[in-house]
C-alpha positions as CSV (number, residue, x, y, z in Angstrom):
1,X,5.0,-9.1,6.5
2,X,2.4,-11.4,7.3
3,X,2.1,-14.5,5.0
4,X,-1.7,-14.4,5.0
5,X,-3.2,-11.6,3.0
6,X,-6.3,-11.9,4.9
7,X,-4.6,-10.8,8.3
8,X,-4.0,-7.3,6.5
9,X,-6.5,-4.5,6.1
10,X,-8.4,-4.5,3.0
11,X,-6.0,-2.2,1.3
12,X,-2.9,-0.1,2.3
13,X,-4.8,2.9,2.1
14,X,-4.8,5.5,5.1
15,X,-7.0,8.1,3.4
16,X,-4.0,10.3,2.5
17,X,-4.1,10.3,-1.2
18,X,-1.4,12.1,-3.1
19,X,-1.7,10.3,-6.5
20,X,-2.9,13.4,-8.3
21,X,0.5,15.0,-7.6
22,X,2.9,12.1,-7.2
23,X,3.8,9.1,-9.0
24,X,3.7,7.1,-5.7
25,X,1.2,7.8,-2.9
26,X,2.8,9.4,0.2
27,X,0.2,7.9,2.3
28,X,0.2,4.2,1.4
29,X,3.4,3.8,-0.9
30,X,1.4,2.4,-3.9
31,X,1.5,3.9,-7.5
32,X,-1.5,5.5,-9.0
33,X,-2.3,2.4,-11.2
34,X,-2.1,0.1,-8.2
35,X,-4.3,2.3,-6.3
36,X,-6.9,2.5,-9.1
37,X,-6.7,-1.3,-9.9
38,X,-6.5,-2.6,-6.4
39,X,-9.9,-4.3,-6.5
40,X,-9.1,-6.1,-9.6
41,X,-5.7,-7.5,-8.4
42,X,-5.2,-11.0,-7.4
43,X,-4.2,-11.8,-3.9
44,X,-0.7,-12.9,-5.1
45,X,-0.4,-9.2,-6.7
46,X,-1.5,-7.6,-3.6
47,X,0.9,-9.7,-1.4
48,X,3.6,-8.5,-3.8
49,X,2.6,-4.7,-3.4
50,X,2.3,-5.0,0.5
51,X,5.8,-6.7,0.5
52,X,7.2,-3.9,-1.5
53,X,5.7,-1.1,0.4
54,X,6.5,-2.5,3.8
55,X,10.3,-3.0,2.7
56,X,10.4,0.4,1.5
57,X,8.7,1.5,4.8
58,X,8.6,5.3,3.6
59,X,5.1,5.7,3.3
60,X,2.9,7.7,6.0
61,X,1.3,4.3,6.7
62,X,4.6,3.0,8.3
63,X,5.8,6.2,9.8
64,X,2.8,6.4,12.1
65,X,2.8,2.9,13.1
66,X,6.2,3.3,14.5
67,X,5.4,6.5,16.9
C-alpha cells in the first residue's frame, strides 16, 4: 500500500454497496460503520482501513484491478 493517503482515491468505494445485507461490503471491503463514518475518520484511521482491506484483497475493488 502507498504510504501517502493522498495518493489513494478519496475512499475505497466502487459504488457496489452491500452493507444493507452484509456485515462487510463486498464492493470495498469496509464494514457498515467504516462506510458511514468515513468522512469523520482521521488519516491514520483511513490508512489502517486501506491496509486491512488491501491485505484481505477479497473485495470486488481488488478483484477487478487484477483483471
